[in-house]
Each structure stands twice: as structure tokens, then as C-alpha cells.
N, CA and C atoms as a LAMMPS dump frame, in Angstrom:
ITEM: TIMESTEP
0
ITEM: NUMBER OF ATOMS
555
ITEM: BOX BOUNDS ff ff ff
-5.0000000000000000e+02 5.0000000000000000e+02
-5.0000000000000000e+02 5.0000000000000000e+02
-5.0000000000000000e+02 5.0000000000000000e+02
ITEM: ATOMS id mol type element x y z
1 1 1 N -202.818 294.568 340.938
2 1 2 C -203.756 293.984 339.997
3 1 3 C -203.013 293.095 339.018
4 2 1 N -203.693 292.081 338.549
5 2 2 C -203.093 291.182 337.587
6 2 3 C -204.162 290.474 336.794
7 3 1 N -203.723 289.673 335.875
8 3 2 C -204.625 288.891 335.042
9 3 3 C -204.298 287.429 335.254
10 4 1 N -205.32 286.642 335.495
11 4 2 C -205.177 285.206 335.668
12 4 3 C -206.049 284.544 334.622
13 5 1 N -205.473 283.681 333.831
14 5 2 C -206.218 282.962 332.812
15 5 3 C -206.237 281.498 333.212
16 6 1 N -207.443 280.947 333.331
17 6 2 C -207.552 279.554 333.746
18 6 3 C -208.885 278.985 333.299
19 7 1 N -208.874 277.725 332.961
20 7 2 C -210.127 277.022 332.689
21 7 3 C -210.583 276.272 333.937
22 8 1 N -209.83 276.381 335.01
23 8 2 C -210.127 275.682 336.26
24 8 3 C -210.886 276.617 337.197
25 9 1 N -212.183 276.744 336.981
26 9 2 C -212.998 277.717 337.699
27 9 3 C -212.958 277.488 339.203
28 10 1 N -213.256 276.286 339.648
29 10 2 C -213.337 276.022 341.086
30 10 3 C -211.976 276.149 341.755
31 11 1 N -210.947 275.673 341.105
32 11 2 C -209.607 275.776 341.662
33 11 3 C -209.183 277.24 341.764
34 12 1 N -209.534 278.028 340.772
35 12 2 C -209.203 279.448 340.782
36 12 3 C -209.946 280.166 341.899
37 13 1 N -211.212 279.813 342.118
38 13 2 C -211.995 280.465 343.161
39 13 3 C -211.379 280.24 344.54
40 14 1 N -210.696 279.117 344.736
41 14 2 C -210.056 278.848 346.026
42 14 3 C -208.87 279.779 346.274
43 15 1 N -208.346 280.388 345.238
44 15 2 C -207.249 281.342 345.39
45 15 3 C -207.744 282.72 345.815
46 16 1 N -209.048 282.921 345.72
47 16 2 C -209.622 284.24 345.944
48 16 3 C -210.336 284.305 347.287
49 17 1 N -210.319 285.471 347.88
50 17 2 C -211.059 285.726 349.109
51 17 3 C -211.378 287.217 349.154
52 18 1 N -211.837 287.71 350.303
53 18 2 C -212.23 289.119 350.377
54 18 3 C -211.056 290.068 350.153
55 19 1 N -209.837 289.597 350.39
56 19 2 C -208.652 290.422 350.137
57 19 3 C -208.108 290.245 348.72
58 20 1 N -208.528 289.2 348.047
59 20 2 C -208.049 288.881 346.699
60 20 3 C -209.269 288.625 345.81
61 21 1 N -209.909 289.701 345.431
62 21 2 C -211.141 289.638 344.662
63 21 3 C -210.818 289.606 343.173
64 22 1 N -211.636 288.92 342.428
65 22 2 C -211.438 288.875 340.978
66 22 3 C -212.786 288.86 340.281
67 23 1 N -212.76 289.337 339.072
68 23 2 C -213.913 289.245 338.185
69 23 3 C -213.526 288.285 337.078
70 24 1 N -214.47 287.482 336.657
71 24 2 C -214.187 286.504 335.604
72 24 3 C -215.132 286.74 334.433
73 25 1 N -214.691 286.298 333.271
74 25 2 C -215.587 286.305 332.127
75 25 3 C -215.526 284.943 331.465
76 26 1 N -216.574 284.658 330.732
77 26 2 C -216.624 283.408 329.992
78 26 3 C -217.325 283.645 328.666
79 27 1 N -216.912 282.9 327.673
80 27 2 C -217.611 282.844 326.395
81 27 3 C -218.322 281.506 326.355
82 28 1 N -219.628 281.525 326.206
83 28 2 C -220.399 280.292 326.136
84 28 3 C -220.838 280.039 324.701
85 29 1 N -220.862 278.778 324.379
86 29 2 C -221.261 278.333 323.054
87 29 3 C -222.503 277.466 323.209
88 30 1 N -223.372 277.492 322.222
89 30 2 C -224.556 276.633 322.255
90 30 3 C -224.094 275.207 322.535
91 31 1 N -224.734 274.507 323.472
92 31 2 C -224.258 273.172 323.867
93 31 3 C -224.116 272.174 322.72
94 32 1 N -224.991 272.235 321.752
95 32 2 C -224.905 271.264 320.658
96 32 3 C -223.784 271.658 319.703
97 33 1 N -223.61 272.941 319.467
98 33 2 C -222.476 273.399 318.661
99 33 3 C -221.159 273.022 319.338
100 34 1 N -221.109 273.178 320.656
101 34 2 C -219.897 272.822 321.396
102 34 3 C -219.637 271.321 321.288
103 35 1 N -220.678 270.519 321.451
104 35 2 C -220.537 269.068 321.353
105 35 3 C -220.083 268.659 319.953
106 36 1 N -220.614 269.319 318.94
107 36 2 C -220.195 269.036 317.563
108 36 3 C -218.725 269.394 317.371
109 37 1 N -218.3 270.484 317.977
110 37 2 C -216.894 270.882 317.885
111 37 3 C -215.988 269.864 318.576
112 38 1 N -216.427 269.364 319.725
113 38 2 C -215.66 268.322 320.425
114 38 3 C -215.536 267.096 319.527
115 39 1 N -216.643 266.711 318.898
116 39 2 C -216.606 265.571 317.978
117 39 3 C -215.607 265.828 316.85
118 40 1 N -215.692 267.001 316.242
119 40 2 C -214.81 267.317 315.116
120 40 3 C -213.339 267.273 315.525
121 41 1 N -213.033 267.768 316.719
122 41 2 C -211.647 267.73 317.203
123 41 3 C -211.204 266.309 317.528
124 42 1 N -212.058 265.551 318.199
125 42 2 C -211.698 264.179 318.569
126 42 3 C -211.726 263.228 317.377
127 43 1 N -212.52 263.569 316.374
128 43 2 C -212.606 262.72 315.186
129 43 3 C -211.246 262.615 314.501
130 44 1 N -210.423 263.634 314.679
131 44 2 C -209.092 263.65 314.071
132 44 3 C -208.061 262.899 314.901
133 45 1 N -208.301 262.78 316.214
134 45 2 C -207.227 262.276 317.075
135 45 3 C -207.588 261.08 317.955
136 46 1 N -208.847 260.793 318.154
137 46 2 C -209.267 259.718 319.048
138 46 3 C -209.571 258.47 318.221
139 47 1 N -208.926 257.375 318.559
140 47 2 C -209.019 256.167 317.729
141 47 3 C -210.455 255.698 317.517
142 48 1 N -211.236 255.571 318.584
143 48 2 C -212.612 255.083 318.44
144 48 3 C -213.507 256.112 317.746
145 49 1 N -213.386 257.36 318.141
146 49 2 C -214.254 258.398 317.574
147 49 3 C -213.939 258.636 316.103
148 50 1 N -212.702 258.425 315.697
149 50 2 C -212.322 258.647 314.295
150 50 3 C -213.068 257.715 313.342
151 51 1 N -213.593 256.621 313.873
152 51 2 C -214.326 255.653 313.046
153 51 3 C -215.833 255.894 313.064
154 52 1 N -216.288 256.893 313.803
155 52 2 C -217.729 257.122 313.976
156 52 3 C -218.227 258.275 313.119
157 53 1 N -219.458 258.121 312.652
158 53 2 C -220.151 259.268 312.064
159 53 3 C -220.6 260.156 313.229
160 54 1 N -221.046 261.359 312.912
161 54 2 C -221.506 262.255 313.969
162 54 3 C -222.707 261.657 314.696
163 55 1 N -223.595 261.024 313.952
164 55 2 C -224.769 260.397 314.569
165 55 3 C -224.351 259.246 315.484
166 56 1 N -223.398 258.438 315.054
167 56 2 C -222.898 257.353 315.91
168 56 3 C -222.27 257.922 317.18
169 57 1 N -221.532 259.006 317.015
170 57 2 C -220.934 259.674 318.175
171 57 3 C -222.024 260.14 319.14
172 58 1 N -223.085 260.743 318.609
173 58 2 C -224.172 261.26 319.447
174 58 3 C -224.834 260.153 320.26
175 59 1 N -224.794 258.921 319.759
176 59 2 C -225.376 257.774 320.468
177 59 3 C -224.378 257.103 321.408
178 60 1 N -223.124 257.48 321.323
179 60 2 C -222.066 256.755 322.029
180 60 3 C -221.825 257.279 323.444
181 61 1 N -221.011 256.529 324.171
182 61 2 C -220.61 256.935 325.523
183 61 3 C -219.658 258.131 325.493
184 62 1 N -219.146 258.473 324.318
185 62 2 C -218.194 259.576 324.194
186 62 3 C -218.873 260.94 324.078
187 63 1 N -220.152 260.944 323.74
188 63 2 C -220.868 262.215 323.573
189 63 3 C -220.955 262.94 324.913
190 64 1 N -220.875 264.253 324.854
191 64 2 C -220.973 265.053 326.07
192 64 3 C -222.327 264.862 326.728
193 65 1 N -222.317 264.955 328.05
194 65 2 C -223.54 264.842 328.832
195 65 3 C -223.549 265.978 329.853
196 66 1 N -224.214 267.06 329.495
197 66 2 C -224.364 268.212 330.387
198 66 3 C -223.031 268.706 330.932
199 67 1 N -222.065 268.886 330.053
200 67 2 C -220.717 269.264 330.454
201 67 3 C -220.681 270.588 331.216
202 68 1 N -221.404 271.598 330.755
203 68 2 C -221.355 272.908 331.419
204 68 3 C -221.907 272.838 332.835
205 69 1 N -223.036 272.164 333.007
206 69 2 C -223.621 272.027 334.346
207 69 3 C -222.668 271.252 335.243
208 70 1 N -222.097 270.176 334.722
209 70 2 C -221.139 269.388 335.512
210 70 3 C -219.949 270.248 335.931
211 71 1 N -219.416 270.976 334.993
212 71 2 C -218.218 271.774 335.242
213 71 3 C -218.483 272.861 336.279
214 72 1 N -219.561 273.598 336.098
215 72 2 C -219.846 274.713 336.999
216 72 3 C -220.348 274.266 338.363
217 73 1 N -220.982 273.095 338.433
218 73 2 C -221.49 272.606 339.722
219 73 3 C -220.485 271.714 340.441
220 74 1 N -219.425 271.312 339.741
221 74 2 C -218.419 270.442 340.346
222 74 3 C -218.81 268.977 340.364
223 75 1 N -219.844 268.601 339.633
224 75 2 C -220.327 267.209 339.591
225 75 3 C -219.788 266.553 338.321
226 76 1 N -218.62 265.928 338.428
227 76 2 C -217.96 265.407 337.23
228 76 3 C -218.439 264.03 336.813
229 77 1 N -219.07 263.295 337.715
230 77 2 C -219.553 261.962 337.334
231 77 3 C -220.91 261.718 337.978
232 78 1 N -221.572 260.679 337.505
233 78 2 C -222.894 260.364 338.03
234 78 3 C -223.963 261.234 337.402
235 79 1 N -225.162 261.102 337.926
236 79 2 C -226.307 261.831 337.389
237 79 3 C -226.282 263.289 337.849
238 80 1 N -226.599 264.19 336.938
239 80 2 C -226.783 265.585 337.311
240 80 3 C -228.278 265.879 337.344
241 81 1 N -228.666 266.741 338.264
242 81 2 C -230.078 267.028 338.507
243 81 3 C -230.341 268.524 338.38
244 82 1 N -231.591 268.889 338.586
245 82 2 C -231.951 270.306 338.59
246 82 3 C -231.241 271.06 339.713
247 83 1 N -230.896 270.363 340.794
248 83 2 C -230.124 271.012 341.863
249 83 3 C -228.752 271.439 341.346
250 84 1 N -228.123 270.592 340.541
251 84 2 C -226.825 270.941 339.95
252 84 3 C -226.99 272.094 338.96
253 85 1 N -228.082 272.083 338.227
254 85 2 C -228.379 273.187 337.313
255 85 3 C -228.503 274.494 338.091
256 86 1 N -229.177 274.458 339.229
257 86 2 C -229.328 275.664 340.058
258 86 3 C -227.979 276.19 340.53
259 87 1 N -227.097 275.286 340.934
260 87 2 C -225.749 275.688 341.353
261 87 3 C -225.016 276.337 340.183
262 88 1 N -225.087 275.717 339.015
263 88 2 C -224.405 276.245 337.83
264 88 3 C -224.938 277.632 337.464
265 89 1 N -226.251 277.814 337.544
266 89 2 C -226.842 279.124 337.257
267 89 3 C -226.322 280.17 338.234
268 90 1 N -226.261 279.8 339.502
269 90 2 C -225.796 280.74 340.524
270 90 3 C -224.332 281.117 340.305
271 91 1 N -223.509 280.151 339.928
272 91 2 C -222.1 280.436 339.64
273 91 3 C -221.999 281.417 338.472
274 92 1 N -222.745 281.174 337.409
275 92 2 C -222.723 282.104 336.271
276 92 3 C -223.177 283.497 336.689
277 93 1 N -224.273 283.556 337.431
278 93 2 C -224.851 284.846 337.813
279 93 3 C -223.919 285.653 338.709
280 94 1 N -223.309 284.993 339.669
281 94 2 C -222.523 285.708 340.676
282 94 3 C -221.074 285.962 340.272
283 95 1 N -220.513 285.133 339.406
284 95 2 C -219.069 285.174 339.183
285 95 3 C -218.629 285.688 337.815
286 96 1 N -219.518 285.69 336.823
287 96 2 C -219.062 285.901 335.455
288 96 3 C -219.732 287.055 334.737
289 97 1 N -218.94 287.727 333.924
290 97 2 C -219.468 288.548 332.844
291 97 3 C -219.643 287.565 331.692
292 98 1 N -220.849 287.5 331.159
293 98 2 C -221.187 286.494 330.152
294 98 3 C -220.868 287.01 328.755
295 99 1 N -220.208 286.166 327.986
296 99 2 C -220.012 286.387 326.566
297 99 3 C -220.634 285.211 325.831
298 100 1 N -221.181 285.473 324.669
299 100 2 C -221.776 284.412 323.854
300 100 3 C -221.003 284.316 322.547
301 101 1 N -220.611 283.117 322.206
302 101 2 C -219.811 282.933 321.001
303 101 3 C -220.574 283.345 319.747
304 102 1 N -221.904 283.2 319.759
305 102 2 C -222.659 283.608 318.576
306 102 3 C -222.881 285.125 318.533
307 103 1 N -222.354 285.84 319.534
308 103 2 C -222.351 287.305 319.539
309 103 3 C -220.951 287.777 319.939
310 104 1 N -219.97 287.313 319.16
311 104 2 C -218.557 287.525 319.495
312 104 3 C -218.183 288.996 319.615
313 105 1 N -218.557 289.801 318.626
314 105 2 C -218.164 291.219 318.629
315 105 3 C -218.698 291.926 319.865
316 106 1 N -219.999 291.792 320.106
317 106 2 C -220.619 292.451 321.258
318 106 3 C -220.022 291.924 322.558
319 107 1 N -219.808 290.629 322.646
320 107 2 C -219.236 290.028 323.855
321 107 3 C -217.829 290.55 324.109
322 108 1 N -217.013 290.589 323.073
323 108 2 C -215.64 291.077 323.218
324 108 3 C -215.634 292.549 323.621
325 109 1 N -216.549 293.329 323.051
326 109 2 C -216.64 294.746 323.395
327 109 3 C -217.005 294.91 324.876
328 110 1 N -217.939 294.119 325.344
329 110 2 C -218.344 294.193 326.751
330 110 3 C -217.195 293.823 327.677
331 111 1 N -216.502 292.764 327.34
332 111 2 C -215.397 292.318 328.188
333 111 3 C -214.309 293.384 328.225
334 112 1 N -214.033 293.972 327.077
335 112 2 C -213.042 295.05 327.018
336 112 3 C -213.496 296.224 327.883
337 113 1 N -214.762 296.622 327.79
338 113 2 C -215.272 297.747 328.571
339 113 3 C -215.251 297.442 330.067
340 114 1 N -215.603 296.236 330.422
341 114 2 C -215.683 295.86 331.834
342 114 3 C -214.307 295.77 332.474
343 115 1 N -213.353 295.207 331.75
344 115 2 C -212.039 294.959 332.332
345 115 3 C -211.007 296.035 332.008
346 116 1 N -211.312 296.952 331.101
347 116 2 C -210.337 297.97 330.702
348 116 3 C -209.74 298.733 331.881
349 117 1 N -210.514 299.107 332.912
350 117 2 C -209.897 299.831 334.03
351 117 3 C -208.83 299.013 334.767
352 118 1 N -208.862 297.722 334.649
353 118 2 C -207.9 296.867 335.337
354 118 3 C -206.673 296.559 334.485
355 119 1 N -206.731 296.888 333.195
356 119 2 C -205.603 296.578 332.325
357 119 3 C -204.552 297.673 332.399
358 120 1 N -203.339 297.329 332.137
359 120 2 C -202.199 298.245 332.199
360 120 3 C -202.382 299.377 331.193
361 121 1 N -202.476 300.628 331.687
362 121 2 C -202.674 301.743 330.754
363 121 3 C -201.487 301.953 329.826
364 122 1 N -200.32 301.431 330.203
365 122 2 C -199.14 301.564 329.345
366 122 3 C -199.095 300.492 328.261
367 123 1 N -199.998 299.525 328.343
368 123 2 C -200.025 298.45 327.351
369 123 3 C -200.852 298.852 326.154
370 124 1 N -200.416 299.886 325.449
371 124 2 C -201.176 300.41 324.327
372 124 3 C -201.48 299.31 323.317
373 125 1 N -202.719 299.277 322.903
374 125 2 C -203.134 298.291 321.918
375 125 3 C -203.481 296.945 322.517
376 126 1 N -203.229 296.771 323.808
377 126 2 C -203.489 295.482 324.437
378 126 3 C -204.967 295.108 324.363
379 127 1 N -205.837 296.09 324.678
380 127 2 C -207.263 295.8 324.666
381 127 3 C -207.725 295.379 323.269
382 128 1 N -207.298 296.13 322.263
383 128 2 C -207.698 295.809 320.889
384 128 3 C -207.128 294.47 320.459
385 129 1 N -205.899 294.194 320.855
386 129 2 C -205.281 292.913 320.516
387 129 3 C -206.014 291.746 321.138
388 130 1 N -206.401 291.884 322.406
389 130 2 C -207.143 290.815 323.084
390 130 3 C -208.512 290.626 322.441
391 131 1 N -209.191 291.746 322.159
392 131 2 C -210.515 291.659 321.546
393 131 3 C -210.422 291.005 320.179
394 132 1 N -209.437 291.406 319.405
395 132 2 C -209.247 290.837 318.078
396 132 3 C -208.957 289.345 318.157
397 133 1 N -208.144 288.955 319.141
398 133 2 C -207.806 287.545 319.299
399 133 3 C -209.057 286.721 319.601
400 134 1 N -209.903 287.227 320.507
401 134 2 C -211.115 286.502 320.874
402 134 3 C -212.051 286.393 319.686
403 135 1 N -212.254 287.499 318.988
404 135 2 C -213.203 287.518 317.876
405 135 3 C -212.694 286.701 316.701
406 136 1 N -211.427 286.835 316.375
407 136 2 C -210.898 286.175 315.185
408 136 3 C -210.523 284.718 315.409
409 137 1 N -210.133 284.36 316.627
410 137 2 C -209.689 282.997 316.884
411 137 3 C -210.811 282.045 317.271
412 138 1 N -211.981 282.575 317.591
413 138 2 C -213.087 281.7 317.964
414 138 3 C -213.458 280.844 316.763
415 139 1 N -213.693 279.589 317.024
416 139 2 C -213.99 278.663 315.93
417 139 3 C -215.376 278.938 315.358
418 140 1 N -215.529 278.766 314.07
419 140 2 C -216.838 278.976 313.462
420 140 3 C -217.81 277.888 313.9
421 141 1 N -219.075 278.171 313.699
422 141 2 C -220.081 277.178 314.055
423 141 3 C -219.904 275.944 313.188
424 142 1 N -220.247 274.812 313.779
425 142 2 C -220.103 273.557 313.049
426 142 3 C -221.227 273.415 312.03
427 143 1 N -221.187 272.331 311.316
428 143 2 C -222.172 272.104 310.26
429 143 3 C -223.359 271.272 310.737
430 144 1 N -223.439 270.958 312.019
431 144 2 C -224.557 270.168 312.519
432 144 3 C -225.861 270.943 312.283
433 145 1 N -226.875 270.243 311.849
434 145 2 C -228.142 270.876 311.49
435 145 3 C -229.178 270.668 312.59
436 146 1 N -229.76 271.785 313.015
437 146 2 C -230.794 271.712 314.036
438 146 3 C -231.955 270.856 313.539
439 147 1 N -232.411 269.952 314.4
440 147 2 C -233.559 269.117 314.078
441 147 3 C -233.216 267.754 313.515
442 148 1 N -231.96 267.529 313.049
443 148 2 C -231.647 266.187 312.552
444 148 3 C -231.47 265.231 313.735
445 149 1 N -231.335 263.945 313.455
446 149 2 C -231.318 262.95 314.522
447 149 3 C -230.148 263.153 315.486
448 150 1 N -228.976 263.444 314.972
449 150 2 C -227.814 263.655 315.842
450 150 3 C -228.054 264.856 316.754
451 151 1 N -228.581 265.936 316.191
452 151 2 C -228.89 267.127 316.988
453 151 3 C -229.856 266.757 318.115
454 152 1 N -230.928 266.057 317.775
455 152 2 C -231.943 265.703 318.766
456 152 3 C -231.391 264.78 319.848
457 153 1 N -230.522 263.844 319.466
458 153 2 C -229.891 262.97 320.459
459 153 3 C -229.028 263.779 321.423
460 154 1 N -228.292 264.733 320.889
461 154 2 C -227.441 265.558 321.743
462 154 3 C -228.26 266.497 322.624
463 155 1 N -229.375 266.988 322.127
464 155 2 C -230.265 267.8 322.964
465 155 3 C -230.746 266.963 324.141
466 156 1 N -231.116 265.723 323.869
467 156 2 C -231.568 264.83 324.944
468 156 3 C -230.447 264.589 325.958
469 157 1 N -229.227 264.374 325.469
470 157 2 C -228.073 264.138 326.355
471 157 3 C -227.713 265.373 327.168
472 158 1 N -228.085 266.539 326.681
473 158 2 C -227.632 267.797 327.28
474 158 3 C -228.799 268.7 327.675
475 159 1 N -229.862 268.094 328.185
476 159 2 C -231.063 268.862 328.544
477 159 3 C -230.756 269.985 329.531
478 160 1 N -229.967 269.677 330.538
479 160 2 C -229.66 270.69 331.552
480 160 3 C -228.732 271.77 330.998
481 161 1 N -227.805 271.379 330.15
482 161 2 C -226.946 272.38 329.506
483 161 3 C -227.771 273.309 328.615
484 162 1 N -228.785 272.767 327.963
485 162 2 C -229.654 273.606 327.132
486 162 3 C -230.359 274.648 328.006
487 163 1 N -230.857 274.219 329.174
488 163 2 C -231.511 275.155 330.097
489 163 3 C -230.505 276.182 330.616
490 164 1 N -229.295 275.733 330.918
491 164 2 C -228.263 276.651 331.399
492 164 3 C -227.908 277.67 330.317
493 165 1 N -227.826 277.232 329.076
494 165 2 C -227.499 278.15 327.985
495 165 3 C -228.612 279.185 327.796
496 166 1 N -229.869 278.75 327.897
497 166 2 C -230.985 279.698 327.814
498 166 3 C -230.876 280.732 328.934
499 167 1 N -230.518 280.27 330.126
500 167 2 C -230.329 281.18 331.257
501 167 3 C -229.166 282.138 330.98
502 168 1 N -228.085 281.625 330.42
503 168 2 C -226.927 282.467 330.09
504 168 3 C -227.316 283.537 329.072
505 169 1 N -228.173 283.195 328.112
506 169 2 C -228.643 284.188 327.145
507 169 3 C -229.433 285.289 327.856
508 170 1 N -230.249 284.898 328.847
509 170 2 C -230.989 285.886 329.634
510 170 3 C -230.026 286.768 330.434
511 171 1 N -229.006 286.139 331.04
512 171 2 C -227.998 286.904 331.782
513 171 3 C -227.266 287.875 330.862
514 172 1 N -226.946 287.42 329.663
515 172 2 C -226.266 288.269 328.684
516 172 3 C -227.106 289.517 328.413
517 173 1 N -228.399 289.323 328.2
518 173 2 C -229.297 290.456 327.949
519 173 3 C -229.391 291.349 329.186
520 174 1 N -229.535 290.742 330.354
521 174 2 C -229.647 291.508 331.595
522 174 3 C -228.367 292.29 331.876
523 175 1 N -227.22 291.647 331.712
524 175 2 C -225.954 292.347 331.915
525 175 3 C -225.788 293.471 330.899
526 176 1 N -226.312 293.262 329.699
527 176 2 C -226.253 294.313 328.689
528 176 3 C -226.951 295.575 329.162
529 177 1 N -228.075 295.405 329.845
530 177 2 C -228.806 296.553 330.379
531 177 3 C -228.167 297.068 331.667
532 178 1 N -227.908 296.163 332.612
533 178 2 C -227.435 296.562 333.944
534 178 3 C -225.994 297.058 333.949
535 179 1 N -225.11 296.359 333.268
536 179 2 C -223.691 296.7 333.318
537 179 3 C -223.246 297.603 332.178
538 180 1 N -223.852 297.428 331.014
539 180 2 C -223.34 298.112 329.832
540 180 3 C -224.317 299.117 329.235
541 181 1 N -225.511 299.208 329.772
542 181 2 C -226.501 300.148 329.251
543 181 3 C -226.063 301.588 329.382
544 182 1 N -225.241 301.865 330.4
545 182 2 C -224.78 303.231 330.635
546 182 3 C -223.598 303.602 329.746
547 183 1 N -222.985 302.599 329.104
548 183 2 C -221.82 302.846 328.257
549 183 3 C -222.294 303.01 326.821
550 184 1 N -221.944 304.12 326.211
551 184 2 C -222.351 304.334 324.815
552 184 3 C -221.58 303.398 323.915
553 185 1 N -222.289 302.83 322.958
554 185 2 C -221.668 301.875 322.03
555 185 3 C -221.04 302.597 320.879
């Protein structure tokens, strides 16, 4: 047994087969909060974005466009459709224990409970250290306000990601009952 950390979901899946099985987890963030965070990070380092207001960014070619659906479906360019959304939903459902950034404590607790049997029993404190790192290092929510023009533009740009996030919230609730309902909190 081992631990593999990667943001390359599809590439990692190619390493796995029936003899090399793995469970994955992910922390998902609300698509507009994530997009705002990308803006805030790039605003400091990207020459063009550093000159833009958040609203200008939301109207620009630099704003995210259904990044989660693209990433999970493998469709990195061109138009994404409901078919790509279906693929992304299936990948989340079949491959991941879902964590939600806006429910960090509960998500970290679930991940610890789910993966604890696979962690080294001699690594005392490892589980608590990992949980603490996830909970404490996660970035706070941005200051973007729901309903303002920039928010609405980003919702339009990320319609499929919004649907995927709603589905992920449902999966989070379902996994809470199916996987973690038997574990006392």
C-alpha cells in the first residue's frame, strides 16, 4: 500500500488496474469562489490580469470556463456539452470520496475515516497532521459577492461547473449516509 498525490486525475488512472486499485479523494470549491481565487492569484503575477478589475476579468478570455467539467471529462479545449458534464459526474461518483471546501472539518474527518485503514499505523499523529493541514491550509473564501455583475458573468461562463458542483453536494450528502453513516462522529 502507498499514497499517491497528484492533480493529474486521468494520468493517474492509467497507472491503476484491477491489480493496482486506488481510492481517491477531492476537495471541491464553489466554481465562482474558485474562479475568484484564480483571479486573485493571477492578479499578482499575470501581466494582463494585474491590470484588470474582477469584473473586467470575468468578461475576459482569461476567466475560467467550466474548468471542473473540462478537467474531469478530459475536454481541455472547445465547447463542453451536457455529455461532458455526464462524464464528469460519473468520474466523481465512481472514483472519489467527495470533500467540500465550505465543509472543511467534516470533509477532512471523512477522508481521515475512509483512508485511515490504509495509512501506516506506526505513523502516529499522521492522520491528525494531514487533517490539520487540509483544514488550516485551505484558502478562505474570496470577497466576491453573490448576485453582483462579476458573479453573474462567471455563473454564465461556468454553467456546467455549477451543475457539477450541485451534483457534488448531493454526492457529499449521499456519501455521508452510505459511507459514513455507520461511523459515529
